[in-house]
C-alpha positions as CSV (number, residue, x, y, z in Angstrom):
1,M,59.5,27.4,-43.1
2,K,62.3,29.0,-41.0
3,V,63.5,32.6,-40.7
4,Q,67.2,32.9,-39.6
5,G,67.1,29.3,-38.3
6,L,64.0,29.9,-36.1
7,H,61.2,27.3,-36.4
8,P,57.5,28.4,-36.1
9,F,57.0,26.3,-32.9
10,G,60.1,27.7,-31.3
11,A,59.1,31.3,-32.3
12,W,55.6,30.6,-30.8
13,L,57.1,29.3,-27.5
14,R,59.4,32.4,-27.2
15,T,56.5,34.8,-28.0
16,R,54.1,33.2,-25.6
17,R,56.5,32.2,-22.8
18,A,54.9,34.6,-20.2
19,A,51.4,33.1,-20.8
20,I,52.9,29.6,-20.8
21,L,54.5,30.2,-17.4
22,C,51.2,31.5,-16.0
23,V,49.3,28.4,-17.2
24,L,51.9,26.1,-15.8
25,S,51.6,27.8,-12.4
26,I,48.0,26.7,-12.2
27,P,48.7,23.0,-11.2
28,L,51.3,24.3,-8.7
29,I,48.7,26.4,-7.1
30,F,46.2,23.5,-7.0
31,F,48.8,21.2,-5.4
32,T,49.7,23.8,-2.8
33,V,46.1,24.6,-1.8
34,F,44.9,21.0,-1.8
35,F,47.9,19.9,0.1
36,L,47.2,22.4,2.8
37,Y,43.6,21.2,3.0
38,Q,44.8,17.5,2.9
39,I,42.7,16.7,-0.2
40,P,43.6,13.4,-2.0
41,T,46.2,13.6,-4.8
42,E,43.9,12.2,-7.5
43,V,41.5,15.0,-6.9
44,V,44.3,17.5,-7.5
45,A,45.3,15.8,-10.7
46,Y,41.7,15.6,-11.9
47,A,41.2,19.3,-11.2
48,S,44.4,20.3,-12.9
49,A,43.6,18.3,-16.0
50,L,40.1,19.9,-16.2
51,A,41.7,23.3,-15.9
52,L,44.4,22.6,-18.5
53,L,42.1,21.0,-21.1
54,P,40.6,24.2,-22.4
55,V,44.0,25.9,-22.1
56,I,45.5,23.3,-24.4
57,G,42.7,23.8,-27.0
58,I,43.2,27.5,-26.9
59,A,46.9,27.1,-27.2
60,A,46.5,24.8,-30.3
61,W,44.2,27.4,-31.9
62,D,46.6,30.2,-31.1
63,F,49.6,28.3,-32.5
64,A,47.8,27.5,-35.7
65,H,47.0,31.2,-36.1
66,F,50.5,32.2,-35.2
67,R,52.0,29.7,-37.6
68,S,50.0,31.0,-40.6
69,R,51.2,34.5,-39.9
70,F,54.8,33.3,-39.3
71,V,54.8,31.5,-42.7
72,E,53.4,34.6,-44.4
73,Y,56.1,36.8,-43.0
74,A,58.8,34.2,-43.7
75,R,57.7,34.1,-47.3
76,M,58.0,37.8,-47.5
77,A,61.5,37.6,-46.0
78,H,62.5,35.3,-48.9
79,C,60.7,37.2,-51.6
80,A,63.0,38.9,-54.2
81,D,60.4,41.4,-55.1
82,L,59.6,42.6,-51.6
83,P,58.5,46.2,-52.7
84,D,55.7,44.6,-54.7
85,Y,54.7,42.0,-52.0
86,P,51.4,43.0,-50.2
87,L,51.6,43.0,-46.4
88,P,48.9,41.0,-44.6
89,P,46.4,42.9,-42.5
90,A,47.6,43.8,-39.0
91,Q,46.1,41.8,-36.2
92,N,46.9,44.1,-33.3
93,P,48.2,47.6,-32.6
94,A,51.8,46.4,-32.1
95,E,51.8,44.7,-35.5
96,A,50.2,47.8,-37.1
97,V,53.1,49.9,-35.8
98,I,55.7,47.4,-37.1
99,Q,54.0,47.4,-40.5
100,S,54.0,51.2,-40.7
101,V,57.7,51.1,-40.1
102,L,58.2,48.4,-42.8
103,L,56.1,50.4,-45.3
104,A,58.2,53.5,-44.6
105,Q,61.4,51.6,-45.1
106,R,60.0,50.0,-48.3
107,D,59.2,53.4,-49.7
108,A,62.6,54.7,-48.8
109,L,64.2,51.6,-50.5
110,I,62.1,52.2,-53.7
111,E,63.2,55.9,-53.8
112,L,66.9,54.9,-53.2
113,D,66.7,52.2,-55.9
114,D,65.1,54.7,-58.4
115,A,67.9,57.3,-57.5
116,L,70.6,54.7,-58.1
117,R,69.1,53.7,-61.4
118,R,69.0,57.3,-62.6
119,E,72.5,57.9,-61.4
120,R,73.7,54.7,-63.2
121,A,71.9,55.8,-66.4
122,D,73.4,59.3,-66.2
123,M,76.9,57.8,-65.7
124,L,76.4,55.5,-68.7
125,D,75.3,58.4,-70.8
126,Y,78.3,60.4,-69.7
127,Y,80.8,57.6,-70.5
128,T,79.1,57.0,-73.8
129,A,79.3,60.7,-74.8
130,W,82.9,60.9,-73.5
131,V,84.1,57.9,-75.5
132,H,82.5,59.3,-78.7
133,Q,84.0,62.7,-78.0
134,I,87.5,61.4,-77.3
135,K,87.5,59.5,-80.5
136,T,87.3,62.7,-82.5
137,P,90.7,64.0,-81.5
138,I,92.1,60.4,-81.8
139,A,90.8,60.3,-85.4
140,A,92.2,63.8,-86.1
141,V,95.7,62.8,-84.8
142,R,95.6,59.6,-87.0
143,M,94.8,61.8,-90.0
144,L,97.7,64.1,-89.2
145,L,100.0,61.0,-89.1
146,E,98.6,59.6,-92.4
147,G,101.4,58.7,-94.7
148,E,104.1,59.2,-92.1
149,D,106.2,56.1,-91.7
150,L,108.8,57.4,-89.3
151,P,109.5,55.5,-86.1
152,S,108.1,58.4,-84.0
153,G,104.9,58.3,-86.0
154,R,104.5,54.5,-85.5
155,R,105.0,55.0,-81.8
156,V,102.3,57.7,-81.7
157,R,99.9,55.5,-83.6
158,A,100.5,52.7,-81.2
159,E,99.8,54.9,-78.2
160,L,96.6,56.2,-79.9
161,T,95.5,52.6,-80.1
162,R,96.1,52.1,-76.4
163,I,94.1,55.3,-75.6
164,E,91.2,54.2,-77.8
165,A,91.3,50.8,-76.2
166,Y,91.1,52.3,-72.7
167,A,88.2,54.5,-73.7
168,D,86.3,51.5,-75.1
169,M,87.1,49.6,-71.9
170,A,85.5,52.3,-69.8
171,L,82.4,52.2,-72.0
172,H,82.0,48.4,-71.9
173,Y,82.6,48.4,-68.2
174,Q,79.6,50.5,-67.7
175,R,77.4,48.6,-70.2
176,L,78.1,45.4,-68.4
177,E,76.0,46.7,-65.5
178,N,72.9,46.5,-67.6
179,P,73.6,44.7,-70.9
180,S,70.1,43.3,-71.7
181,G,69.4,45.9,-74.4
182,D,72.9,45.8,-75.8
183,I,73.1,42.2,-77.0
184,S,72.3,41.0,-80.6
185,L,73.0,37.3,-81.1
186,K,73.3,36.1,-84.6
187,Y,74.8,33.2,-86.5
188,Q,77.7,34.8,-88.3
189,P,81.3,34.0,-89.6
190,L,84.0,34.6,-87.1
191,E,86.8,35.6,-89.4
192,P,85.5,39.2,-90.1
193,I,85.2,39.8,-86.3
194,I,88.7,38.5,-85.7
195,R,90.1,40.6,-88.6
196,R,88.6,43.8,-87.2
197,A,90.1,43.1,-83.7
198,V,93.5,42.4,-85.3
199,R,93.3,45.6,-87.4
200,Q,92.6,47.6,-84.2
201,Y,95.8,46.3,-82.6
202,A,98.0,46.1,-85.6
203,P,100.0,49.2,-84.8
204,L,100.8,47.8,-81.3
205,M,101.7,44.4,-82.7
206,V,104.0,46.0,-85.3
207,Q,105.7,48.1,-82.7
208,S,106.1,45.1,-80.4
209,H,107.5,42.9,-83.3
210,I,104.8,40.3,-82.8
211,R,104.4,37.7,-85.6
212,L,100.7,37.0,-86.2
213,A,98.8,34.1,-87.7
214,V,95.0,33.9,-88.1
215,E,93.2,30.6,-89.0
216,A,89.4,31.0,-89.2
217,N,88.6,28.4,-91.9
218,G,85.0,29.6,-92.5
219,V,83.8,28.9,-88.9
220,C,80.5,30.4,-87.9
221,A,79.0,30.7,-84.4
222,L,76.1,32.2,-82.5
223,T,77.5,35.4,-80.9
224,D,77.3,39.2,-80.6
225,A,79.9,40.7,-83.0
226,K,80.5,43.8,-81.0
227,W,81.0,42.1,-77.7
228,L,83.0,39.3,-79.2
229,Q,85.3,41.8,-80.8
230,F,85.7,43.6,-77.5
231,I,86.8,40.3,-75.8
232,L,89.3,39.5,-78.6
233,E,90.7,43.1,-78.4
234,Q,91.3,42.6,-74.7
235,L,93.0,39.3,-75.2
236,L,95.2,40.9,-77.9
237,S,96.0,43.8,-75.6
238,N,97.0,41.3,-73.0
239,A,99.2,39.4,-75.5
240,V,100.9,42.6,-76.7
241,K,101.9,43.3,-73.1
242,Y,103.4,40.0,-72.3
243,A,104.4,38.5,-75.7
244,A,106.7,41.2,-77.3
245,E,108.9,39.9,-80.1
246,K,107.0,36.5,-79.9
247,T,104.4,34.7,-82.0
248,L,100.6,35.2,-81.6
249,T,98.1,32.7,-83.2
250,I,94.4,33.1,-83.4
251,T,92.5,30.0,-84.4
252,A,88.8,29.4,-84.9
253,T,87.8,25.8,-84.4
254,P,84.5,24.0,-85.5
255,Q,83.3,23.3,-81.9
256,P,82.9,26.4,-82.2
257,S,85.6,28.2,-80.2
258,I,88.4,30.8,-80.7
259,V,91.9,30.0,-79.3
260,V,94.3,32.9,-78.8
261,R,97.7,31.5,-78.2
262,D,101.0,33.4,-77.6
263,T,104.6,32.3,-77.0
264,G,105.2,35.0,-74.4
265,I,106.4,34.9,-70.8
266,G,103.4,32.8,-69.6
267,I,101.6,32.9,-66.3
268,D,102.8,31.7,-63.0
269,A,100.9,28.7,-61.7
270,A,100.0,30.5,-58.5
271,D,98.3,33.3,-60.5
272,L,96.3,31.1,-62.9
273,P,93.2,30.6,-60.5
274,R,92.9,34.4,-60.0
275,I,93.7,36.0,-63.4
276,F,90.0,36.7,-64.1
277,E,89.4,38.4,-60.8
278,K,88.7,42.1,-60.8
279,G,91.9,44.2,-60.2
280,F,94.2,41.2,-60.0
281,T,97.5,41.8,-61.9
282,G,99.6,38.9,-60.6
283,M,103.4,38.6,-60.8
284,N,103.6,39.6,-64.5
285,G,101.4,42.7,-64.0
286,R,103.7,44.1,-61.3
287,N,106.5,44.2,-63.8
288,V,104.5,45.7,-66.7
289,R,103.5,49.4,-67.0
290,G,99.8,49.9,-67.6
291,A,98.6,46.6,-66.1
292,T,95.2,47.4,-64.5
293,G,93.8,43.9,-63.7
294,L,90.5,44.8,-65.6
295,G,91.1,43.4,-69.1
296,L,90.7,39.7,-68.4
297,Y,88.0,40.4,-65.8
298,L,86.0,42.2,-68.4
299,C,86.7,39.4,-70.9
300,K,85.4,36.8,-68.5
301,K,82.3,38.8,-67.5
302,S,81.5,39.6,-71.2
303,A,81.9,36.0,-72.2
304,H,79.6,34.9,-69.4
305,M,77.0,37.5,-70.4
306,L,77.0,36.0,-74.0
307,G,76.8,32.4,-72.7
308,H,80.4,31.7,-73.7
309,E,83.1,30.2,-71.6
310,L,86.7,31.6,-71.3
311,S,89.5,29.4,-70.0
312,V,93.3,29.6,-70.0
313,Q,96.2,27.2,-70.0
314,S,99.7,28.5,-69.4
315,A,103.1,27.9,-67.8
316,P,106.0,30.3,-67.1
317,G,108.2,30.7,-70.2
318,E,105.8,28.7,-72.4
319,G,103.2,31.4,-73.3
320,A,99.5,31.4,-72.7
321,S,96.5,29.9,-74.5
322,F,93.1,31.4,-74.0
323,T,90.1,29.4,-75.3
324,L,86.8,31.1,-75.8
325,S,84.1,28.4,-76.2
326,L,81.2,30.0,-78.1
327,H,78.3,27.7,-77.1
328,T,75.3,29.8,-76.3
329,P,72.5,27.6,-74.8
330,N,69.0,29.0,-74.1
331,F,69.5,32.2,-76.0
332,H,67.1,33.9,-78.4
333,V,68.5,34.0,-81.9
334,E,67.7,37.0,-84.1
């Protein structure tokens, strides 16, 4: 086992180089003294071999002991749960000092990790509370606009939809950091989930004069309804930005998968490999107000969390087609 490219034997040679040089000087001393006294060469060789024989045995024992310790520390270096890994007993005062430093660093790391966990939990609680609180005035404004069908009222409802979508984006962004307790996979029909996402963005699609077609055909899949709706809402938000006065089609296929296809401006070929990167807006995003480069990133990350796969096909002027494959291998089904 190696640590940073260093083999146990190489590490042993470097650690024991002073002693090795001293041992190798013994034959040189023998040759020098015996030469001065004009003693035959075979006597010098025999004496040197006798002197080196126990040294070789001791060196072999020392290397075996060193190698076992080296492998033990190397295993610790590759251990993911280092805070829980017991340190081997110190063999000498220098190693005891090093271990005391490691233990102090380990305790500091545990404290830092606990502090970061508490801070992340507090932040998630804050965002959760903020989203629920901001939805109250949003709902109040919607009620004030109830029954009003003037162009100004429709524009306000559309902007409220955007505000609510950004609030949900902030909440889901935080939940993605620790989603294990927030996933509930079930076999369920896709059409109700698609319809809920469409209703959420209906005001924006009406304002943008987008013609919508939904084809679900009774398709069912293993998925989490809340997270799948969030992914679809982000894809719809993206389509509204770039497919105004065009056609949007949402199709559920038996594979199972969901295809969100628009006839908008499309995506430049140079941008396609990077559209799921965090913060990447591309050529289209630079020309559209409100592009953050987070929507598709969150879609991709949420899909991966569910075991789904999100891909895209597009060309400039020919719209974009996002395919969400809903295969979820090795997941527990409720």
